[in-house]
N, C-alpha and C positions, 0 to 999 in steps of 0.2 A: 580514502577520503570518506567521512561520514556522509550519509544520504538519507532522504526521506523515502520510506517504502510504501508504495501504493498497493492496495489489495489485489489489483490486477496482476501483479507479479507473483505473489505467493500462490495464486490459483494455479500457476504453472508448476509449482512445487507439489501441489496436492493432487492434480489430475494429469495423467500422462498425455491426454489429448490436448492439453493446454500448455504443455511444456515446449520450450523452444530454446535456441541458443542464447537468447537474451535472458530468459529466466534462469538458465544455468549460470550465465556470467554474473548475474546479480547475486546468486547464491554463493559463488566463489568469492565475491567481494566481502561477504560476511565472515570469511575465514580470518581476515586480517583487520576488519573494521566493524563498525556497528551501524545500525540503521535506527531512525526515529520514525514514529508513527503517531498520528493523532489519536485521541481517545476513542474515536469511533472505529478504529481499525479492528480491535478484537471482536466487535459486534458484526462487522462485515465478514470477518473470517468465519465466525460461527454460522452466519447465514449461508455462506458458500458451502460449508460442510453439511448443514441441514438440507440444502438443496440437493447435494450429492446423495445423501441418504434417501431422500424422498424419491429421487429418480433411480434408485437402486444401483447407483454407481459405486457405493461403498456402504459398509455396515456401520451402525452406531459405534461399535467397538473400534473399528478401524478409524473412524472420525476422531474418537477420543485419543487414540494412539497418535494421530497426526497432530492434534493440539499439544500433546505432551512433547512431541519432537520439535515443533515450532517454538514452544516455550523455552527450549534450550538455546535458541539462537540469540545473538546479541541485538535484540530489537527493543528499544526503549520507548515506552508509551509516554507521550508528552503529558507532564503533570499539570500543565496550565492551559486548558483548552481556550480557544479564542472566544471572545465575546461575539455575539451574533452579527454585529454590525460589520466586522471585517470580512467574514465569509460571504455575507450578502453583497458587499461591495465587489468582491472578487467574482462572484457569480454573474453580476451584471457587467462588469468590465470585460470578462473573458468568455462569457456565455457558457459557464460551467454548471454542473449540478452542485448542490450544496455540499455533498460528500466530497466531490473532487476539489471544491474550494477549500475544504478543511485541510487537505493535503498540500495545496498550494500555499495556504496561509502559513502552515508550519514550515514549509520550505523557505518562504520569504523571511520568516522570523529567525530561523536558524542560519539562513544564508547557505543552504545546502541544496544540491541538485536532487531531483526526484527520480526514483526508479519506477517507471510506469510503462504499461503497454497501452494505455488509453491515449489515443491520438490527440484529443482535445486538451487533455491535461498536459501532455508533453509540449504541445504548441504554446499553451499558456505559460509554462515554465520557461520556454525558449524566449518568448516575448518579454517576460519579466526579467530576463537576464540570468537565470539560474541554470537552465538546461536540464538535461537528464544524464543519467550515467549509462 
């Protein structure tokens, strides 16, 4: 089943200390299916890699290699970002950050569950009736 991919999951693919059974299970889901992500996902991904480089957890060359690997995955960036009113309403309704609300908005619009390690986002998805994978 297609799903919305939150950046908290792909961090487990990038850094061994953040990997767990859940991040591995989500990766396996991408073998037979695809994920969607909001337009902010690539920027969040780049920021995570930047932080990894600044903390000397990886080199710039390794970060670029990771981006190339992730680009091969069946992850579709949403071509129609939400208007600001919808994420704002979701932030207020579910007490989420605006970034998390972007993932929830996409999940609601596509009627797909979210793959996330963020407990607040997972709870919001559950309350909204979509749940997580």
